[in-house]
N, C-alpha and C positions, 0 to 999 in steps of 0.2 A: 699258845706257842705260835711264832711267826713261821709261815711256810716260805722258804727262800727260793722255791722253784715254782713259778706260776703255771708250769705245765704238769706238775705232779698233783696228786690229791693232797688235801691238808694232812699234816702229820697226825693230828688228833683222830682223823677219820680213815687212816690208811688201811685199817683192818677191813673196811667195807669193800676194798678192791683186791682182796687176796685171790679171788677166783679168776681163772683164765676165761677170756671170751672165746666162745666156740666159733667154728666156721660159720655156723648158722647165724650167730650174732653179727659177724662182720658182713655176711651176705645180706642180712636184713638192712644193714645201714647202707650198703653200696647199691642195692637193687630196689630200694623202696620206691614204690609208685604212689605213695600216699604222702600227706603232709605230716610226716612224722620225723623224728630226729633221735639221735642217741640220748637226748635229754627228755623229750616229751613224747609220751604215747598219747593216742587220741583220748581226749577227755581228761587227761591228767594235768594238774597244775604244779606250781613250784613246790607246794607243800608235800605232794606225793613223792617228788624226786628227793627232797632232802630227808624225808623219812627213811629212804632206802640207804642212807649212810653216805651219799655222794657229796662232793664238794662242788657246788654250783655257783659260779661267779656271775653276778649281774642279775640274779633272780632271787627275790626274797619274799617275805610274806606280804609286802606292800603290793606285789603283783596280783594278789588275790583280793586286794581291797581292804586289807587289815591295816588301818592307819595307826601310827604311833605318834608320840610327841616329837616335835622338832622336824617334821618332814619338810624338806626343801628340795633343792636341786637333786640331792642324792636319792630322794624318794622316787624320782622318775625313772624307775628301773624298767628293763625290757619286759614286754609281755608278748605272748604269742600273737601274731597278727593274723587274724582270720579273714580270709577274702570271701566275702559273701558272693555267691554265684549271681552273675548278671545275665539274664536271658537276652541273647542277641541273635539276630538272624544269620550273621556271617561270622566266620572264624575271627577271633581277636588275637592280635599279636601279643606275645608274652613280653613282660617287662624284662629288661636286661638286669643281670644280677651283679655285674662288675661294679666296683666302687669301694668306698670306705665305710666300715661298720665300727661300732664301739659299744662297750657295755658300761654299766654304772659301776664305779670302783668300790668294791667292798671286800677286801682292800685292794684287789688287783684290778687295774683298768687295762683293757685290751683294745688297741686300735688295730683293726683288721683290714687288710687290703685284698680284695678278691679281683682277679684279673683274668677272666675266662671268656668274655664276650665284649661287644662294643668296639670302639675304634682301636685298631692295632692291638688286639688281645695277645698277651704274652704267655698265657696259660701258666700263671704263677699265683701264689698266695704269699703274702708277707704280713708282718705285723710288729707292733711295738708294745712293750709292757711297761706300765707305770704302777708304782706302789703308793697308796694313799694311807697316811697315818695322821689322824686328827685333821688339822687344817693345812697339812703339807702334802705335796705330791712329788715323787721323785721318779726320774726315768730309771728303769731297771735293765732292759735289754731288748734285742730285736731278733726276729727270725725270718727266714724266707724258705719257700718250698719251690724248687725248680722241677719242671716236667712232672707234675702230679698226674695221677689217673683221674680223669673227669668223666663221670657218667651222667648222662642227661636223659631224663624221661619227660613225659608230658607234664608231670607235676613237680619234679624235684631235680635239683642239681646237686650231685655229691662229688666232692673233691677229696682225694686221699693221696697223701704223699709223706715223704720223710723230710723233716725240717733241718736246716742249718741254723744253729742258735748261737748267740753270743754268750750264753751261760751253759754250764755243764749240767746235763740232765740225761736220764735214761728214758724219758718220755719224749721221744722224737717223732713218733708217728702222729699225724694229725688228720682228722676227718672233719671237713666242713660241709654242712648240709644246708641248702637254701631252698625253701619251697618256691615254685614258679608261680608268680601272679601275672595276670594280664595287665595291660597298660592302664586300665581303669581302676585297678585296685592299688591300695598302698603297698609300698615295698615291703617285702617279707624280712623277717629276722634271719640272721645267720647263726646256726647252731654248731658249736665247736667242741670237739672231743679230742683230748690228747691221750695217747696210748704208748706203751712200750712197744718194741719191735715184736714182742711175743703177745701183743694185744691185751696187755694188762691195763685196765682203765686208769687214766689220770684225771686231770682237772677238766671241767666242763664249763662252757660259757654260752650265754645267749647275748648276741650283739644286734643292736638295732641299726638300720640303714641310715647313714649320715649324708652321703654325697656320691654323685657319679664320678667325682674326681678322687684321686688317690692321696694327694697332699694339698694343703692350702697355705699360701704365703701372703704376707702383706708387703706391698711395695711403696716406699716413700720416694717421691721424685722432686728434686729441686732443679732450677735452671738459672743460668746467667741471664741477665735482663736483655742482652743483645741476641739471645738464642731463642728460636721457636722450636720447642722440643717436638720430637717425633710423635705423631698421632696414629696414622694408619697407612697401609700401602695395599694397593690392588695388585695382586700377583699376576693378573692378566695384562697389566700395562706393558710388560715386556715379555719376550719369549721365555718360557720356563718349562720345567719338567712335570708340572702337575696341574691340577684344576685351578681355575681362577677363583679367587676369594679375597675378601678384605681382611688383612691381618693387622692386628695390634700386637704389642708385646704380650699382653695378657692372653690373647687368643692363640699366639704361637705356643705358649706354654700350656694353654688349655688343651690343645691338640695332642700334647704329650702326656696329658692326664694330671697336670698340676694347675690348680686354681690360683690365679694371681688377682688379688683384690687391692684396691687403692687404700692406703692408710688413712686417707682423708687429709693428709698434710702435704701441701704443695707450696713451696716458697720460691719467689723470684728474688734472685740475689743481684742487687744493684752494684755493678763493678765499674761505673763510670769514673769513680775516684782513682781507680788503678790505671786509667788510660784507655783510650779507645781500642788499642791493639794489644791489650794485655794478654800474655801467654802464661798459662798455669804451669807451675813447677810441681814436681812430685812432693816436695816439702809442703807447698801450699795446699795441695789436695789432701795430704795426710792430716794437716791441721784442720781443714774444713770438715773432714769426716769426723774427727774427734769432737768438734764444737757444734755441728749442725744437724747431725742425724738424730732427730728427736726420739726415735724408737731404739737407738743404740743401747745395748747392754753388754756387759762382759760375760755373757752366758750364751749357750746355744739357744736360738729361737728362730721362728719362721718369719723374720723381718729383715728387709734388705733395703739399701739406699742406692739410688741411681741419680747421678748428677750430670746434667746436660750443660756442657761448657763450649766455649767458642774455639779455643786453641790451646795447645800444649807447647812448651818451649822446645820440644823435640822436633817440631815442624809439622807440616801438613801430612806427612806420611803416617803419623800416629793418630789412629781413629778412636781408640778406646784403651782403657786400662782398668784392671782390677787391682786396687792398691791397698786394700785393708788386710795386711798380714801381720798385725801386731796383736798380742794377747789372743782373744777369741776372734778368729780370722774369718775372711770371706763374707763380710757384711756390707761392703761398699764397692762401687765401681763408677766410672765416668765415661762419657762419650764426647767426642770433639767434632764440631760441626763446621769448622772453618772451610773445609774443602768439599762439603757435601750438603750445602744449604741453598742450592739454586732453585729448588722446587721441582726439578726435573724428575721423571720417573726413575732414572738411574740413581739419582741421589736419594730419593725416598727408599728405594730398594736397599741401598747401602746403609741407610739409617736404621731400618728394621733389623738388618743383619748385625750391625755393630751392637745395638742395644741388647738383642737376644743373646749374642755371642758373649758379651761381657757378663751378663747375668748368669750365663752358663758356667763361667768360671766360679762365680759365687756359689753355685750348686756343686762345686768340686769336679767339674768336667774339664779334662785336659783337651788340648788341640788334637785333632784327628791324627796328626802325624807325630804325636808325642805320647801315645798310649803306653809304650813300653816303660815309661818312667812313672807309671802309676803303681800303687800298691793295693791289690796285686797287679802285676804287669799284664797288659794285653798287647796283641800285635798292633803295630802302627797301621793306620788306615788312611793313607794319603789319597786314595780314590773314593773316600766316603763322601756322599752327597749330604752333608750335614752342616748345621749352623756352626759347628766347632771347627770346620776345616777352613783353610785359607783358599779362596777361589783361585788365586794365581798358582797355588801349589797342586791343583788338581791336574791329572794327566790331560794334556791338551790345552791347559791354561784356563783363564778366567771365563772367556766366552763359552767354552765347553761346559764349565761348571754351571754357569747361570742358566744355560739353555736346557740343562737336565735337572736342576735343583728343584725339589718340590717343597722347599721352605719347611723343613722338618729336621728333627734329630734322627740319627740312625738308631737301629733297633737296640744296640747295646747301651746307648746313651739314654734311651727311653726306659730301659730296664733299670738303669741307675737312678733316674729321677723318680720312678715309681716305687722301686723295691730295695734300694740300697739301705743298709743298716742306717738307722737314724743319724748317728754321729758322723757318718761318712757323707751325708748330703745336707744336713741342716746347717744354716748359716751360723757361724760361731762354733761349729763342731770340730771335727778333726781338721788339722791344718791342710792347706792346699796340697793335694797329692798324697798326703798322709805319711809317706816314708820312702825308704830305698826301694827300688824296683826289684832288686835281687840281692842275695847275700854276698855274691862274689862277682859283681857286674864287671869289674875291670878285667877279669881273666878271660871273658869271652868277647870283649869289645874289639879285638884285633880283626882287621878286615882281611878276608881270604884273597880277594882280588880287588884291585883298584885301577880302573882305566879312566878315572875322572879327569886326569891331567891337572889336578889340584892337590895341594898338601895343606895341612893345618897343624899348627903348633900352639901350645900354651906355655907361657913362661912367667915364672914368679922370680923377681930379681933379688930378693933378699932372703937370707936365712938368719933371722935375728931372734932376740929374746921374746918371751911370752908377752903378748899385748901389742906387738907391732902390727899395724893393719896390713892385711894381705891383699895386694892388688895383683892382677895378672894382665899380661898382654896376649891377646889372641891374634894370631897371624894366619891369613889365608894367602897362599902363593900359587901363581900359575907356573906349573912345572912342565907344561907342554911346549910344543914348538910353534903354536899359533895362539891367537887371542882367545881369551876365555871370559865369559860373563859370570860375575859373582854378585851375590847380595852385598850391599854396602853396610848394612846394619849387623854388626857382630856382637852387639850387647846381649848377654844371656837373657835379659829381661824381655827381649823381643822374640825369643823362642827359636831362632835360627842357629844358635850355638848352645849346646848342652855341656855342662861340666860335671863329671863324676869325681867324687873325692873319697879316697880311702883314708880313714883315720888311723892313728897309731895302734888302736886296739883291734883293727881289722874290719870295723864297721864301715859299710859303704853307703854313701848317700848321693842322690842326684841333687845338685845345687839348685835351689828354687829361690830366685830373687824375691825380696819383700814386695815387689810390685811386678805385675804382669802386663805387658804392652800388646795391644792389637795394632799392627802396622800394615801399611801397604809397602811391601819390600821394593826398594829401588835397586837397580842393577848398575854395575860399573864394569867396564871392559878392562881387563888386565892384559898387558902385553906379556910375552914370554919372559919369565924371570921377575915380573913385577909382583908386588905383594900389597895386601891391605891389612892394616893393624887397628886394634881398638883396645882400650884399657877398661878394666872392670874391677870394682871392689867386690870380693867374694867372701868376706869375713862374717857376714850375717845371712843366715838362711831363713827364708820365710816360714819354714816349719820348725826346724830344729834349733833356731836361735844362733848363738855364737858357735862358729865351727872350730876355729883354731884356739880353743880355750885350755888345752892341755899340751905340755911339751911332748915332742916326739916327731917321727917322720910321717909326713902326709904325702899322698900320691894323687896327682891330678891327671885326668884324661879329658880332652875336649872332643866333641863331635860337631862337625859343621854340616848342615843340610843344604846341599847345593840346589841350583835351579832345576836340574834334571832329576831330582829326588835322591841323588847319591848321598850316603852318610859317610863322611870322610873323618876318620879317627886319627887323633894326634898320638905321638909317642907319649909315654908317661913322663910327667914332670914331678920331681920330688921337692918338697918344701920341708926343711928341718927347723922346727920351732924349738929353741933352746930354753931350758929352765933358767929362771933368774939366778944370776951369780953374785949380785950385790944387793944391798938394802935398797938402793935407788931403783934398780930394775924390778925388785919385788913390789915396791910402792907404785911404780909406773904400771905394772901389770894389773894391780888392784884398781887403778884409776881408769884404765883403758877397757877392761873386760866388763862391759855392760851392754844391755840391749839398746839403750838410748844412744850410747856412743857409736854402736854399730849403725844405727839409723842415721846418725849425723854424717858418717862417712858415705853411706849409700846415697843419701840425698845431696851430698856435697854441701853440707851445712844447712841448718834450719833454725830460725829464731823462735820456733813454735814453743809455747809454754809447756806443751806435752812432751817436749824433749829437753827440758831445762836441765835435768840432772846430767845428761850427756854433755851439754854445753858448759856447765859448771866444772865438770871433770876436765874438759879441754882447757879451760882458763887456768885451772890449778897446775896442769902440766906445763903450760907456757910460763907461768910464774915461778915454779919451783925447779923445773928441769929444762930451761931454755936451750941448752947446748946439746941435749940428747937427740939422736936422730928421730925419735918418735915425735919430738916437738916440730920437726919439719913437716910431717904429715898433718899434724893437728893445726899448725899455723896456716898451711895451705888451704885446708878446708874452711877455717875461719875466714880467710881472705875471700874465698869464693862466696861464702855466705853474705859477706858485706858488699859484694859486687853487684847485687841485684835487688830490686824492690821485692818486698814480701807482702802479699795480700792476705789479710785475715778476714774471715766472716764471723762476726760476733754472734751472740745468742739471739740478738734482735734482727739478725740477717742484714746488718749494716757492714759495709766494707771499711776496713782500716788498712792503711798502707804504711808499712815501715820502709822508708826510703833508703836506697843504697847509699853507701858511704865510700866513695872512691879513695879517699885518703886512708881510711882504715884498711881497705883492700890492699893498697900499695904497701902499707907498713907491714901487714901480716905476711904478704907474699914475699916481700924483699927479705925480711928476716928469715923466713922459712927456707928460701932458696940459697941463702948464704950459709946455712947450716952445713958444717963440714961433711956430715954423713948423708946429706940429702940426695945427691945425684946417684951415689952408689947404692943406697937402699931403695930408692924409687925406681931406678932403671931409666933409660933414656926417654922412653915413650911417655911415662907418667910425669917425669921431670919436665919434659917439653910441654905437656899439657898445662902445667902450672906456670911455666914461663910465658906461654902464649896469653894466659889470663892476665899476667902482670903487664905484658907489653900492650895489651888491649886497653887496660886501665890507664897506663901512662900516655898512650896515644890520645885517648879521650880527654885526658887532663890538659895536654898541650893544645888541643883544639879549643877547649873552653878558655884557656889563658889567652889564646890568640883572639 
């Protein structure tokens, strides 16, 4: 019979645990000064334990030297590690016990993380369980123990606490006992005992020591041929808040307890065919990720891709982007060196910051000033001296941040990296941010006082049938009597504007764009009454996929984060998505509601083969329903797609360039903007954006003709 609770005793042996543990039993565990455990008494082996009716995982007859047929990797089970006394004239320092331990899966494999000493000890225990059946191994669940009781003697460390588990169990109490060895002895085993709250014995495990790190990841890095990727930075080169040391990306994560190793795969991408000043688009990065990350799999795994590129089409203000939010997400990011490649100490400092920051997003870390949008939500920490903060957002500005920054994650982020449930941190696990920050977020977003002198609004211009793409215009206005400095970038992907959406069924989500930008915010001075506007497609969420996929009334609220830290909240904007009323509208909804169609709108068109289904649907809309207002949106995006070169990196890491087609751009945009419903459904800002693109193409055409 399979036991579906790795913390309980085996179902077949449960009668062996009917007796309650006495106070003396618990006291013996917690106060032991000998190298004993709840599993092993002095002189006893695994056979003696199993004869008593217990369910011991990771210990079998092989540990007594009884060899059977077919012994392989699974035969290397844990044995008690005896530290032979070494006579020394001086006291010898004890070995640290923190790190990662594991047992041999028969059938349960436990990966245990003990965090009680060493660098930045968090006084926690956590772990992951895997179930092995035949030649397959499956992830089962995770647990963590916050604030356990830790008793340390000369010979033993005993950790006792109540676990939070991802599975239902009555065996929530855990005792971890680790003998203390000196630094000349091998690391000791960790002995694990699960119990009920009434001290009824559950499962037992013997885990061998694996590493001083808590997690281990593989990093694959590729770089554009014109880019010299970041190697290291001496933190003493410029004033900072900590000790001087040489930091690499791997060492920065190593200080947080995560071992980063090279995948052994590093490719230089020749992009000369794309032009000396090529600027990457989001569509090209998305395609490059799909085609070139050799370790990529559509499954959760500890492998991630970092691409070092020269420039992004958004300009020099964009330093990095975490753009893998399709299918199994958070597996890739990019850094841009156009403005930080002088070789100066300041540029090297920015390089290490950008690379560590973007990989932090892949580990599912939010910006320090956006923690309330996590699931579960945490307070925003704009004053955090962390890799995940924006230096310019720190109280006192960037200079104050850098002079106090110790080049590390804050304590709650370190807790996440070391002890978050596996699916919340592993690449390809739960989507970025995981979900809504609260069940009824819109109800408490109203600001009690607002002396910022600014107002923000979010407007959606159409209320049309299902399948119509939803764009919004975000507006920030100076309502004061004097000039006001505001951030110019109002794109939700850059993090300075957050949009909350309540669906017709009452569910609330924080809109998470499919790509996340790291920018250096630029300011603009607004005169009294002057406003700044920006358009954004919000129909595809990086976690939840299509948002407006059912008819009904949706409610939107935008929050703008001002330079002084003010969070300015907009009035509620309602968007009514109507059910299809005709066969044509029903067919159009079927054609438009797809992930690849949503990515085409978000990327403003992409010829990537990975988004071909979306492009095919767009072509069918233009052929079969050219007069419908939806065709105006589709045609405009197709026009933008044709207006720029598209760089692809093939599997041999050679660059192919699909050249822009200005005639096709002009044809698509002209037809789209002549559509009778275009201006009304798009609204003036979005319509003007497409008009500007058409004028630009026509202007270039005239210059070429001349």
